N, C-alpha and C positions, 0 to 999 in steps of 0.2 A: 504494500500500500504506500502510495506516494501522494503528497499534497503539496502543490505549488501555491504560494501566497504572494500576490502582487498588489499593486495599489490602483485605485481609481483617483483621478486627479481633480475632478470637479463634481458638482451635484448632478450634472447631466449624465453621469455614468461612464465618462470617457476614461478608459484604462490608460495608464502610463504606457507609452509607445514601446519602450524597451521591455517592460514586463509582459506586455501582450505578445511581443515577438518571442520572448523566452518561453512563454506558456505554449505557444504553437510548436516550438521545437521540442519541448518536453513531451507534448502529446504525440508528435510524429515519432519520436524515439520510442515511446511506449508502444505505439502501434507496431513498429518494427520488431520489438521484443515480445509482442503479443501479451503485453501487460494490460489487464482490465481494470485494476484498482488505482487509477491515476485521476486525480481531481485537481482542478485549478480554481482558485478563489481569488477575488479582488476585493480589497477593503479600502475604506475611505482614507485618503491621505490629507484631505482638506480640513478635517475636523477631528481632533484627538478623541473626543468623547464617542464619536461614531465608530472610529477605528477600534477603540477599546471594546465597545459592545459587540462589534462584528467578530473580533478575534476571540472574545470570550465564548461566543456561540460556536465558533469553529473548534476551539479546544474542548468544549463540552461534548462534541460529537465525533472526535477522532477515535479510531480503534486503538486497541491495546498496544499494537506494534505498528509503527509508522515512520516513514521518512518525510521530513518537512523541508522544502526548498523555499528559502526566504529571498525575495527579490531585492530587499534592501535592509540596511542596518536598522532603520526605524521599526520595521516589522519585527525583527529579532529582539530589539530592546523592549518592545511592547509585550511580546510573548514572554520574555524573561520576567518582566514586571508582574504580569498576570500570574505566572507560575509561582512567584514569591508571595503575592498578596492573596492568591486563591489556590493553594497547593492541591486542593481536592480536584482541580481541573486536570492535573497531570498525574495524580497519584496512581501507582500501579501500571503506568504506561511506559513502554520502551520506545523512546524517541531518538532518532538520529537526525541531524540537521546539517543542511548545506546553505551557505550564504553567498550570494553574488555581491562582490565588493571590490573596491580598489584600495582599501586600507590594508596595511600589513600588520595587523595585531591579532593575536590568538584570542579566541572567545570560547565560552563554554555555555551550554544550555542543558538543563536537567543532569548536571554532573558529567557530561560528555563533551569532548571537544567538538566545536563546530567546524565542519569542513568548509573551506573558503575557495570559491572560484574567483580568482583575482585577475584583473587586466592591468596592463601597464599604462597609466595615464600619460607618462612622459613620452612613451613611444607613440601613443595616439596623437599627441600634440605635434611630435616631429613629423609624422606621416602627413598630417593636415598641412603643416607649413611647407613641406617638400612639394606636395601636389599644388598648393596655391602658388608658390613661387614659380613652378614649372609653367603654370597657366599664364601668369603675369608676364614672364620672360619670353615665352614663345607660343603662347596660345594653346599649348598642348594640355590636355586634361584626360587622364585615363579614367573613364567611368567604369563602374562595376563594383564588385565586392572586393574589398581589400582585407585579407585575412591577417590577423595578428594573434600570436599565441596567448593563451591564458595559462594560469598556474593553478593547480589544485593543491591546496596547502592544508 
């Protein structure tokens, strides 16, 4: 069982673009692996009280054994806060966690290390500058997907 948690950016229900993209890739990978117990949820990022209520509902309904993928540090921080203030929400549950982040700090949730998928923000900036300068200097611009490595820590 896998649960991806991303954020909605406004009251209109628009999901964060990166989080939406990640949820699609997670669903696609689950289909390739023939996994049926994969769920994607999006919680409010625009109002803390709504995010707390939505995450509390999610925690109440997770199975005893689950992997949670957090699309942002704010989601993980809120899950940690809820688990500390309402330990009954996670009591008796075996939870492994992955966090998408660009920070290089080790974190823990429910006594276990959080696996981090990290990307190099410096390299992203360098790539952006290289392509922009190439366009400015000679009109060249290589469109398409530019792949950069991520690190699982």
